[in-house]
PDB file of N, CA, C, O and CB in Angstrom:
ATOM      1  N   UNK A   1       0.646  -0.854  -0.178  1.00  0.00           N
ATOM      2  CA  UNK A   1       0.031  -0.493   0.181  1.00  0.00           C
ATOM      3  C   UNK A   1       1.404   1.871  -0.120  1.00  0.00           C
ATOM      4  O   UNK A   1       1.309   3.072  -0.371  1.00  0.00           O
ATOM      5  CB  UNK A   1      -0.503  -1.746   1.686  1.00  0.00           C
ATOM      6  N   UNK A   2       2.278   0.789   0.204  1.00  0.00           N
ATOM      7  CA  UNK A   2       2.974   2.276   0.498  1.00  0.00           C
ATOM      8  C   UNK A   2       3.443   2.210  -0.626  1.00  0.00           C
ATOM      9  O   UNK A   2       3.804   3.373  -0.804  1.00  0.00           O
ATOM     10  CB  UNK A   2       4.079   2.620   1.706  1.00  0.00           C
ATOM     11  N   UNK A   3       3.727   1.590  -1.635  1.00  0.00           N
ATOM     12  CA  UNK A   3       4.675   1.699  -3.013  1.00  0.00           C
ATOM     13  C   UNK A   3       3.781   3.032  -4.131  1.00  0.00           C
ATOM     14  O   UNK A   3       4.038   3.271  -5.311  1.00  0.00           O
ATOM     15  CB  UNK A   3       4.697  -0.294  -3.984  1.00  0.00           C
ATOM     16  N   UNK A   4       3.030   3.503  -3.505  1.00  0.00           N
ATOM     17  CA  UNK A   4       2.849   4.195  -5.066  1.00  0.00           C
ATOM     18  C   UNK A   4       3.172   6.055  -4.218  1.00  0.00           C
ATOM     19  O   UNK A   4       3.467   7.020  -4.924  1.00  0.00           O
ATOM     20  CB  UNK A   4       0.537   3.787  -6.083  1.00  0.00           C
ATOM     21  N   UNK A   5       3.015   6.162  -2.585  1.00  0.00           N
ATOM     22  CA  UNK A   5       3.657   6.943  -2.292  1.00  0.00           C
ATOM     23  C   UNK A   5       5.277   7.106  -2.290  1.00  0.00           C
ATOM     24  O   UNK A   5       5.947   8.114  -2.515  1.00  0.00           O
ATOM     25  CB  UNK A   5       3.172   7.022  -1.450  1.00  0.00           C
ATOM     26  N   UNK A   6       5.770   5.510  -1.894  1.00  0.00           N
ATOM     27  CA  UNK A   6       7.580   6.027  -2.164  1.00  0.00           C
ATOM     28  C   UNK A   6       7.561   6.024  -3.456  1.00  0.00           C
ATOM     29  O   UNK A   6       8.504   6.744  -3.783  1.00  0.00           O
ATOM     30  CB  UNK A   6       9.008   4.955  -1.621  1.00  0.00           C
ATOM     31  N   UNK A   7       6.953   5.570  -4.548  1.00  0.00           N
ATOM     32  CA  UNK A   7       7.177   6.130  -6.148  1.00  0.00           C
ATOM     33  C   UNK A   7       7.687   7.294  -6.442  1.00  0.00           C
ATOM     34  O   UNK A   7       8.764   7.725  -6.854  1.00  0.00           O
ATOM     35  CB  UNK A   7       6.040   6.256  -6.883  1.00  0.00           C
ATOM     36  N   UNK A   8       5.933   7.997  -5.919  1.00  0.00           N
ATOM     37  CA  UNK A   8       6.496   9.399  -6.043  1.00  0.00           C
ATOM     38  C   UNK A   8       7.093   9.882  -5.419  1.00  0.00           C
ATOM     39  O   UNK A   8       7.363  10.902  -6.053  1.00  0.00           O
ATOM     40  CB  UNK A   8       5.948  10.182  -6.121  1.00  0.00           C
ATOM     41  N   UNK A   9       7.922   9.975  -3.893  1.00  0.00           N
ATOM     42  CA  UNK A   9       8.550  10.265  -4.067  1.00  0.00           C
ATOM     43  C   UNK A   9       9.995  10.456  -4.365  1.00  0.00           C
ATOM     44  O   UNK A   9      10.667  11.483  -4.466  1.00  0.00           O
ATOM     45  CB  UNK A   9       8.158  10.365  -3.830  1.00  0.00           C
ATOM     46  N   UNK A  10      10.327   9.055  -4.493  1.00  0.00           N
ATOM     47  CA  UNK A  10      11.859   9.060  -5.139  1.00  0.00           C
ATOM     48  C   UNK A  10      11.562   9.343  -6.969  1.00  0.00           C
ATOM     49  O   UNK A  10      12.486   9.277  -7.779  1.00  0.00           O
ATOM     50  CB  UNK A  10      12.791   7.165  -4.770  1.00  0.00           C
ATOM     51  N   UNK A  11      10.533   9.564  -7.252  1.00  0.00           N
ATOM     52  CA  UNK A  11      10.042  10.694  -8.298  1.00  0.00           C
ATOM     53  C   UNK A  11      10.321  12.797  -8.018  1.00  0.00           C
ATOM     54  O   UNK A  11      10.517  13.916  -8.491  1.00  0.00           O
ATOM     55  CB  UNK A  11       8.147  10.289  -8.258  1.00  0.00           C
ATOM     56  N   UNK A  12      10.111  11.927  -6.879  1.00  0.00           N
ATOM     57  CA  UNK A  12      10.419  14.141  -6.903  1.00  0.00           C
ATOM     58  C   UNK A  12      11.467  14.033  -6.845  1.00  0.00           C
ATOM     59  O   UNK A  12      12.142  14.860  -7.457  1.00  0.00           O
ATOM     60  CB  UNK A  12       9.955  15.481  -5.576  1.00  0.00           C
ATOM     61  N   UNK A  13      12.077  13.071  -6.161  1.00  0.00           N
ATOM     62  CA  UNK A  13      13.747  13.161  -6.016  1.00  0.00           C
ATOM     63  C   UNK A  13      14.734  12.726  -6.728  1.00  0.00           C
ATOM     64  O   UNK A  13      15.864  12.432  -6.338  1.00  0.00           O
ATOM     65  CB  UNK A  13      14.162  12.673  -5.074  1.00  0.00           C
ATOM     66  N   UNK A  14      14.463  12.700  -7.387  1.00  0.00           N
ATOM     67  CA  UNK A  14      14.950  12.124  -9.546  1.00  0.00           C
ATOM     68  C   UNK A  14      14.707  13.161  -9.712  1.00  0.00           C
ATOM     69  O   UNK A  14      15.771  13.769  -9.827  1.00  0.00           O
ATOM     70  CB  UNK A  14      13.998  10.885 -10.895  1.00  0.00           C
ATOM     71  N   UNK A  15      13.847  13.837  -9.811  1.00  0.00           N
ATOM     72  CA  UNK A  15      13.718  15.160 -11.267  1.00  0.00           C
ATOM     73  C   UNK A  15      14.769  16.669 -10.122  1.00  0.00           C
ATOM     74  O   UNK A  15      15.797  17.267 -10.438  1.00  0.00           O
ATOM     75  CB  UNK A  15      10.914  15.901 -11.790  1.00  0.00           C
ATOM     76  N   UNK A  16      14.074  16.776  -9.075  1.00  0.00           N
ATOM     77  CA  UNK A  16      15.301  17.728  -8.115  1.00  0.00           C
ATOM     78  C   UNK A  16      16.342  17.212  -7.884  1.00  0.00           C
ATOM     79  O   UNK A  16      16.765  17.722  -6.846  1.00  0.00           O
ATOM     80  CB  UNK A  16      15.018  18.131  -6.748  1.00  0.00           C
ATOM     81  N   UNK A  17      16.980  16.524  -8.230  1.00  0.00           N
ATOM     82  CA  UNK A  17      18.657  15.752  -9.225  1.00  0.00           C
ATOM     83  C   UNK A  17      19.101  16.186 -10.112  1.00  0.00           C
ATOM     84  O   UNK A  17      20.097  16.899 -10.224  1.00  0.00           O
ATOM     85  CB  UNK A  17      18.719  14.470  -9.933  1.00  0.00           C
ATOM     86  N   UNK A  18      18.258  15.720 -11.010  1.00  0.00           N
ATOM     87  CA  UNK A  18      17.582  16.153 -13.094  1.00  0.00           C
ATOM     88  C   UNK A  18      18.435  17.946 -12.876  1.00  0.00           C
ATOM     89  O   UNK A  18      19.389  18.540 -13.377  1.00  0.00           O
ATOM     90  CB  UNK A  18      14.505  16.380 -13.475  1.00  0.00           C
ATOM     91  N   UNK A  19      17.189  18.268 -11.646  1.00  0.00           N
ATOM     92  CA  UNK A  19      17.743  19.761 -11.836  1.00  0.00           C
ATOM     93  C   UNK A  19      18.985  19.794 -11.205  1.00  0.00           C
ATOM     94  O   UNK A  19      19.963  20.141 -11.866  1.00  0.00           O
ATOM     95  CB  UNK A  19      16.833  20.933 -11.216  1.00  0.00           C
ATOM     96  N   UNK A  20      19.092  19.519 -10.141  1.00  0.00           N
ATOM     97  CA  UNK A  20      21.324  20.125  -9.569  1.00  0.00           C
ATOM     98  C   UNK A  20      21.936  20.046 -10.511  1.00  0.00           C
ATOM     99  O   UNK A  20      22.384  21.083 -11.000  1.00  0.00           O
ATOM    100  CB  UNK A  20      22.567  19.083  -8.415  1.00  0.00           C
ATOM    101  N   UNK A  21      22.155  18.945 -11.045  1.00  0.00           N
ATOM    102  CA  UNK A  21      22.925  18.678 -12.620  1.00  0.00           C
ATOM    103  C   UNK A  21      23.126  19.272 -13.132  1.00  0.00           C
ATOM    104  O   UNK A  21      24.257  19.580 -13.508  1.00  0.00           O
ATOM    105  CB  UNK A  21      22.629  18.160 -13.535  1.00  0.00           C
ATOM    106  N   UNK A  22      21.725  19.923 -13.523  1.00  0.00           N
ATOM    107  CA  UNK A  22      22.267  20.945 -14.332  1.00  0.00           C
ATOM    108  C   UNK A  22      23.517  21.891 -13.734  1.00  0.00           C
ATOM    109  O   UNK A  22      24.567  22.113 -14.338  1.00  0.00           O
ATOM    110  CB  UNK A  22      21.098  21.792 -14.669  1.00  0.00           C
ATOM    111  N   UNK A  23      23.192  22.349 -12.530  1.00  0.00           N
ATOM    112  CA  UNK A  23      24.582  23.323 -12.579  1.00  0.00           C
ATOM    113  C   UNK A  23      25.716  22.845 -12.593  1.00  0.00           C
ATOM    114  O   UNK A  23      26.676  23.594 -12.414  1.00  0.00           O
ATOM    115  CB  UNK A  23      24.780  24.156 -11.569  1.00  0.00           C
ATOM    116  N   UNK A  24      25.902  21.417 -12.818  1.00  0.00           N
ATOM    117  CA  UNK A  24      26.953  20.999 -13.333  1.00  0.00           C
ATOM    118  C   UNK A  24      27.313  20.576 -14.302  1.00  0.00           C
ATOM    119  O   UNK A  24      28.265  19.836 -14.548  1.00  0.00           O
ATOM    120  CB  UNK A  24      27.246  20.505 -12.930  1.00  0.00           C
ATOM    121  N   UNK A  25      26.172  21.258 -15.260  1.00  0.00           N
ATOM    122  CA  UNK A  25      26.747  20.745 -17.405  1.00  0.00           C
ATOM    123  C   UNK A  25      25.087  19.543 -17.271  1.00  0.00           C
ATOM    124  O   UNK A  25      24.122  19.379 -18.018  1.00  0.00           O
ATOM    125  CB  UNK A  25      29.513  19.073 -17.797  1.00  0.00           C
ATOM    126  N   UNK A  26      25.404  19.079 -16.231  1.00  0.00           N
ATOM    127  CA  UNK A  26      24.054  18.041 -17.445  1.00  0.00           C
ATOM    128  C   UNK A  26      22.782  18.444 -17.850  1.00  0.00           C
ATOM    129  O   UNK A  26      22.323  19.551 -17.569  1.00  0.00           O
ATOM    130  CB  UNK A  26      23.446  16.652 -16.827  1.00  0.00           C
ATOM    131  N   UNK A  27      22.161  17.556 -18.530  1.00  0.00           N
ATOM    132  CA  UNK A  27      21.144  18.318 -18.897  1.00  0.00           C
ATOM    133  C   UNK A  27      19.947  17.594 -18.056  1.00  0.00           C
ATOM    134  O   UNK A  27      19.888  16.590 -17.346  1.00  0.00           O
ATOM    135  CB  UNK A  27      20.996  18.387 -20.521  1.00  0.00           C
ATOM    136  N   UNK A  28      19.238  18.359 -18.381  1.00  0.00           N
ATOM    137  CA  UNK A  28      17.791  18.490 -16.947  1.00  0.00           C
ATOM    138  C   UNK A  28      17.135  17.036 -17.881  1.00  0.00           C
ATOM    139  O   UNK A  28      16.979  16.609 -19.025  1.00  0.00           O
ATOM    140  CB  UNK A  28      16.180  20.687 -16.903  1.00  0.00           C
ATOM    141  N   UNK A  29      16.834  16.582 -15.934  1.00  0.00           N
ATOM    142  CA  UNK A  29      15.688  15.506 -16.772  1.00  0.00           C
ATOM    143  C   UNK A  29      14.726  15.613 -16.974  1.00  0.00           C
ATOM    144  O   UNK A  29      14.378  16.717 -16.554  1.00  0.00           O
ATOM    145  CB  UNK A  29      15.378  14.502 -16.463  1.00  0.00           C
ATOM    146  N   UNK A  30      13.721  14.966 -17.537  1.00  0.00           N
ATOM    147  CA  UNK A  30      12.207  15.597 -17.722  1.00  0.00           C
ATOM    148  C   UNK A  30      11.832  14.331 -16.691  1.00  0.00           C
ATOM    149  O   UNK A  30      12.398  13.306 -16.311  1.00  0.00           O
ATOM    150  CB  UNK A  30      11.307  15.691 -19.639  1.00  0.00           C
ATOM    151  N   UNK A  31      10.198  15.178 -16.396  1.00  0.00           N
ATOM    152  CA  UNK A  31       9.786  14.741 -15.091  1.00  0.00           C
ATOM    153  C   UNK A  31       9.021  13.786 -15.761  1.00  0.00           C
ATOM    154  O   UNK A  31       8.091  13.737 -14.956  1.00  0.00           O
ATOM    155  CB  UNK A  31       9.070  15.752 -14.022  1.00  0.00           C
ATOM    156  N   UNK A  32       8.626  12.749 -16.898  1.00  0.00           N
ATOM    157  CA  UNK A  32       8.808  11.367 -17.382  1.00  0.00           C
ATOM    158  C   UNK A  32       9.621  10.415 -17.153  1.00  0.00           C
ATOM    159  O   UNK A  32       9.326   9.257 -16.860  1.00  0.00           O
ATOM    160  CB  UNK A  32       8.925  11.351 -18.334  1.00  0.00           C
ATOM    161  N   UNK A  33      10.705  10.892 -17.285  1.00  0.00           N
ATOM    162  CA  UNK A  33      11.875  10.269 -17.188  1.00  0.00           C
ATOM    163  C   UNK A  33      11.883   9.388 -15.979  1.00  0.00           C
ATOM    164  O   UNK A  33      12.144   8.189 -15.886  1.00  0.00           O
ATOM    165  CB  UNK A  33      12.924  11.217 -17.189  1.00  0.00           C
ATOM    166  N   UNK A  34      11.571  10.175 -15.168  1.00  0.00           N
ATOM    167  CA  UNK A  34      11.797  10.851 -14.024  1.00  0.00           C
ATOM    168  C   UNK A  34      11.201   9.687 -13.016  1.00  0.00           C
ATOM    169  O   UNK A  34      11.715   9.057 -12.091  1.00  0.00           O
ATOM    170  CB  UNK A  34      11.076  12.394 -14.000  1.00  0.00           C
ATOM    171  N   UNK A  35       9.649   9.683 -13.717  1.00  0.00           N
ATOM    172  CA  UNK A  35       8.849   9.065 -13.184  1.00  0.00           C
ATOM    173  C   UNK A  35       8.465   7.986 -13.747  1.00  0.00           C
ATOM    174  O   UNK A  35       7.350   7.563 -13.439  1.00  0.00           O
ATOM    175  CB  UNK A  35       8.065   9.680 -12.941  1.00  0.00           C
ATOM    176  N   UNK A  36       9.294   7.231 -14.743  1.00  0.00           N
ATOM    177  CA  UNK A  36       9.495   6.064 -15.168  1.00  0.00           C
ATOM    178  C   UNK A  36      10.389   5.171 -14.779  1.00  0.00           C
ATOM    179  O   UNK A  36      10.192   3.959 -14.694  1.00  0.00           O
ATOM    180  CB  UNK A  36       9.610   6.152 -16.122  1.00  0.00           C
ATOM    181  N   UNK A  37      12.152   6.192 -14.350  1.00  0.00           N
ATOM    182  CA  UNK A  37      13.098   5.747 -13.382  1.00  0.00           C
ATOM    183  C   UNK A  37      12.551   5.523 -12.884  1.00  0.00           C
ATOM    184  O   UNK A  37      11.644   6.106 -13.477  1.00  0.00           O
ATOM    185  CB  UNK A  37      13.934   6.200 -12.836  1.00  0.00           C
ATOM    186  N   UNK A  38      12.013   5.028 -11.987  1.00  0.00           N
ATOM    187  CA  UNK A  38      10.930   5.824  -9.982  1.00  0.00           C
ATOM    188  C   UNK A  38      10.561   4.389 -10.475  1.00  0.00           C
ATOM    189  O   UNK A  38      11.369   3.615  -9.962  1.00  0.00           O
ATOM    190  CB  UNK A  38       9.066   7.794  -9.653  1.00  0.00           C
ATOM    191  N   UNK A  39       9.912   3.901 -11.049  1.00  0.00           N
ATOM    192  CA  UNK A  39       9.074   2.639 -10.563  1.00  0.00           C
ATOM    193  C   UNK A  39       9.687   1.748 -10.552  1.00  0.00           C
ATOM    194  O   UNK A  39       8.873   0.912 -10.159  1.00  0.00           O
ATOM    195  CB  UNK A  39       8.023   2.224 -11.180  1.00  0.00           C
ATOM    196  N   UNK A  40      11.257   0.868 -10.805  1.00  0.00           N
ATOM    197  CA  UNK A  40      11.238   0.112  -9.967  1.00  0.00           C
ATOM    198  C   UNK A  40      12.500   1.084  -8.291  1.00  0.00           C
ATOM    199  O   UNK A  40      12.821   0.681  -7.173  1.00  0.00           O
ATOM    200  CB  UNK A  40      11.759  -1.478 -10.942  1.00  0.00           C
ATOM    201  N   UNK A  41      12.731   2.144  -8.918  1.00  0.00           N
ATOM    202  CA  UNK A  41      13.428   2.145  -8.107  1.00  0.00           C
ATOM    203  C   UNK A  41      11.885   2.725  -6.287  1.00  0.00           C
ATOM    204  O   UNK A  41      12.016   3.388  -5.258  1.00  0.00           O
ATOM    205  CB  UNK A  41      14.931   3.301  -8.868  1.00  0.00           C
ATOM    206  N   UNK A  42      10.927   2.087  -6.814  1.00  0.00           N
ATOM    207  CA  UNK A  42       9.542   2.801  -6.077  1.00  0.00           C
ATOM    208  C   UNK A  42      10.237   0.654  -5.055  1.00  0.00           C
ATOM    209  O   UNK A  42      10.597   0.710  -3.879  1.00  0.00           O
ATOM    210  CB  UNK A  42       7.033   3.243  -7.655  1.00  0.00           C
ATOM    211  N   UNK A  43      10.241   0.100  -5.345  1.00  0.00           N
ATOM    212  CA  UNK A  43      10.055  -1.223  -4.482  1.00  0.00           C
ATOM    213  C   UNK A  43      11.490  -1.142  -3.396  1.00  0.00           C
ATOM    214  O   UNK A  43      11.314  -1.901  -2.444  1.00  0.00           O
ATOM    215  CB  UNK A  43      10.053  -2.858  -5.677  1.00  0.00           C
ATOM    216  N   UNK A  44      12.779  -0.438  -3.333  1.00  0.00           N
ATOM    217  CA  UNK A  44      14.077  -0.604  -2.402  1.00  0.00           C
ATOM    218  C   UNK A  44      13.074   0.719  -1.396  1.00  0.00           C
ATOM    219  O   UNK A  44      13.042   1.085  -0.221  1.00  0.00           O
ATOM    220  CB  UNK A  44      16.172  -0.108  -3.321  1.00  0.00           C
ATOM    221  N   UNK A  45      12.537   0.998  -2.373  1.00  0.00           N
ATOM    222  CA  UNK A  45      12.343   2.808  -1.363  1.00  0.00           C
ATOM    223  C   UNK A  45      10.685   2.325  -0.687  1.00  0.00           C
ATOM    224  O   UNK A  45      10.194   2.962   0.246  1.00  0.00           O
ATOM    225  CB  UNK A  45      12.132   4.997  -2.958  1.00  0.00           C
ATOM    226  N   UNK A  46      10.142   1.414  -1.172  1.00  0.00           N
ATOM    227  CA  UNK A  46       9.009   0.691  -0.286  1.00  0.00           C
ATOM    228  C   UNK A  46       9.108  -0.248   0.701  1.00  0.00           C
ATOM    229  O   UNK A  46       8.170  -0.506   1.456  1.00  0.00           O
ATOM    230  CB  UNK A  46       8.242   0.086  -0.978  1.00  0.00           C
ATOM    231  N   UNK A  47      10.917  -1.145   0.781  1.00  0.00           N
ATOM    232  CA  UNK A  47      11.019  -2.297   1.371  1.00  0.00           C
ATOM    233  C   UNK A  47      11.324  -0.985   2.879  1.00  0.00           C
ATOM    234  O   UNK A  47      10.541  -0.763   3.803  1.00  0.00           O
ATOM    235  CB  UNK A  47      12.375  -3.676   0.607  1.00  0.00           C
ATOM    236  N   UNK A  48      12.625  -0.374   2.654  1.00  0.00           N
ATOM    237  CA  UNK A  48      13.255   1.099   3.333  1.00  0.00           C
ATOM    238  C   UNK A  48      11.731   1.401   4.463  1.00  0.00           C
ATOM    239  O   UNK A  48      11.580   0.968   5.605  1.00  0.00           O
ATOM    240  CB  UNK A  48      13.587   2.789   1.688  1.00  0.00           C
ATOM    241  N   UNK A  49      10.612   2.418   3.523  1.00  0.00           N
ATOM    242  CA  UNK A  49      10.574   2.618   4.486  1.00  0.00           C
ATOM    243  C   UNK A  49       8.586   1.974   5.826  1.00  0.00           C
ATOM    244  O   UNK A  49       7.778   2.321   6.688  1.00  0.00           O
ATOM    245  CB  UNK A  49      11.110   4.166   4.063  1.00  0.00           C
ATOM    246  N   UNK A  50       9.179   0.563   4.593  1.00  0.00           N
ATOM    247  CA  UNK A  50       7.483  -0.131   5.686  1.00  0.00           C
ATOM    248  C   UNK A  50       8.474  -0.797   6.748  1.00  0.00           C
ATOM    249  O   UNK A  50       7.696  -1.650   7.174  1.00  0.00           O
ATOM    250  CB  UNK A  50       5.989  -1.846   4.673  1.00  0.00           C
ATOM    251  N   UNK A  51       9.841  -1.032   7.586  1.00  0.00           N
ATOM    252  CA  UNK A  51      10.832  -0.999   7.560  1.00  0.00           C
ATOM    253  C   UNK A  51      11.039  -0.062   8.783  1.00  0.00           C
ATOM    254  O   UNK A  51      10.942  -0.547   9.910  1.00  0.00           O
ATOM    255  CB  UNK A  51      11.246  -0.778   6.347  1.00  0.00           C
ATOM    256  N   UNK A  52      11.327   1.300   8.610  1.00  0.00           N
ATOM    257  CA  UNK A  52      11.076   1.919   9.139  1.00  0.00           C
ATOM    258  C   UNK A  52      10.007   2.030  10.002  1.00  0.00           C
ATOM    259  O   UNK A  52      10.317   2.029  11.193  1.00  0.00           O
ATOM    260  CB  UNK A  52      11.234   2.414   8.604  1.00  0.00           C
ATOM    261  N   UNK A  53       8.424   2.160   9.643  1.00  0.00           N
ATOM    262  CA  UNK A  53       7.495   2.577  10.287  1.00  0.00           C
ATOM    263  C   UNK A  53       7.183   1.630  11.553  1.00  0.00           C
ATOM    264  O   UNK A  53       6.688   1.895  12.649  1.00  0.00           O
ATOM    265  CB  UNK A  53       6.473   2.757   9.379  1.00  0.00           C
ATOM    266  N   UNK A  54       7.891  -0.173  10.717  1.00  0.00           N
ATOM    267  CA  UNK A  54       7.412  -1.367  11.528  1.00  0.00           C
ATOM    268  C   UNK A  54       8.683  -0.891  12.560  1.00  0.00           C
ATOM    269  O   UNK A  54       8.110  -1.088  13.632  1.00  0.00           O
ATOM    270  CB  UNK A  54       7.395  -3.191  10.678  1.00  0.00           C
ATOM    271  N   UNK A  55       9.817  -0.474  12.873  1.00  0.00           N
ATOM    272  CA  UNK A  55      10.511   0.161  14.287  1.00  0.00           C
ATOM    273  C   UNK A  55      10.004   1.272  14.744  1.00  0.00           C
ATOM    274  O   UNK A  55       9.936   1.483  15.955  1.00  0.00           O
ATOM    275  CB  UNK A  55      11.924   0.523  14.207  1.00  0.00           C
ATOM    276  N   UNK A  56       9.726   1.837  14.146  1.00  0.00           N
ATOM    277  CA  UNK A  56       8.618   3.090  14.865  1.00  0.00           C
ATOM    278  C   UNK A  56       7.537   2.261  15.450  1.00  0.00           C
ATOM    279  O   UNK A  56       7.576   2.472  16.662  1.00  0.00           O
ATOM    280  CB  UNK A  56       7.798   4.326  13.632  1.00  0.00           C
ATOM    281  N   UNK A  57       6.963   1.749  15.283  1.00  0.00           N
ATOM    282  CA  UNK A  57       5.859   1.662  16.123  1.00  0.00           C
ATOM    283  C   UNK A  57       6.519   0.046  16.872  1.00  0.00           C
ATOM    284  O   UNK A  57       6.250   0.086  18.072  1.00  0.00           O
ATOM    285  CB  UNK A  57       4.123   1.681  15.122  1.00  0.00           C
ATOM    286  N   UNK A  58       7.014  -0.839  16.636  1.00  0.00           N
ATOM    287  CA  UNK A  58       7.915  -0.828  17.721  1.00  0.00           C
ATOM    288  C   UNK A  58       8.504  -0.722  18.866  1.00  0.00           C
ATOM    289  O   UNK A  58       8.487  -1.567  19.761  1.00  0.00           O
ATOM    290  CB  UNK A  58       8.167  -0.650  17.665  1.00  0.00           C
ATOM    291  N   UNK A  59       8.997   0.231  18.875  1.00  0.00           N
ATOM    292  CA  UNK A  59       9.400   1.517  19.522  1.00  0.00           C
ATOM    293  C   UNK A  59       8.640   1.524  20.006  1.00  0.00           C
ATOM    294  O   UNK A  59       8.852   1.143  21.157  1.00  0.00           O
ATOM    295  CB  UNK A  59       9.679   2.643  19.056  1.00  0.00           C
ATOM    296  N   UNK A  60       7.186   1.893  19.724  1.00  0.00           N
ATOM    297  CA  UNK A  60       5.776   2.871  20.244  1.00  0.00           C
ATOM    298  C   UNK A  60       5.486   2.036  21.396  1.00  0.00           C
ATOM    299  O   UNK A  60       5.534   2.207  22.614  1.00  0.00           O
ATOM    300  CB  UNK A  60       4.222   3.021  19.066  1.00  0.00           C
ATOM    301  N   UNK A  61       5.333   1.574  21.025  1.00  0.00           N
ATOM    302  CA  UNK A  61       4.951  -0.281  21.540  1.00  0.00           C
ATOM    303  C   UNK A  61       5.476  -0.773  23.152  1.00  0.00           C
ATOM    304  O   UNK A  61       4.939  -1.350  24.098  1.00  0.00           O
ATOM    305  CB  UNK A  61       6.045  -1.587  20.283  1.00  0.00           C
ATOM    306  N   UNK A  62       6.895  -0.164  22.855  1.00  0.00           N
ATOM    307  CA  UNK A  62       7.623  -0.686  24.261  1.00  0.00           C
ATOM    308  C   UNK A  62       8.038   0.443  25.145  1.00  0.00           C
ATOM    309  O   UNK A  62       8.590   0.214  26.221  1.00  0.00           O
ATOM    310  CB  UNK A  62       9.006  -1.557  23.978  1.00  0.00           C
TER     311      UNK A  62
END
């Protein structure tokens, strides 16, 4: 259930990273490309976010 949110966050971060890359002469990353690249990146991001939330829940319960 967290996958769309983690993928969206990854897309935004990749797009902003592409904008920062223009400062060193790299071409800007179009938003559609950032979204396409974020689809496979969203899976490990979801896994990491899930582990983080589970840790917070365990910490709150103890």
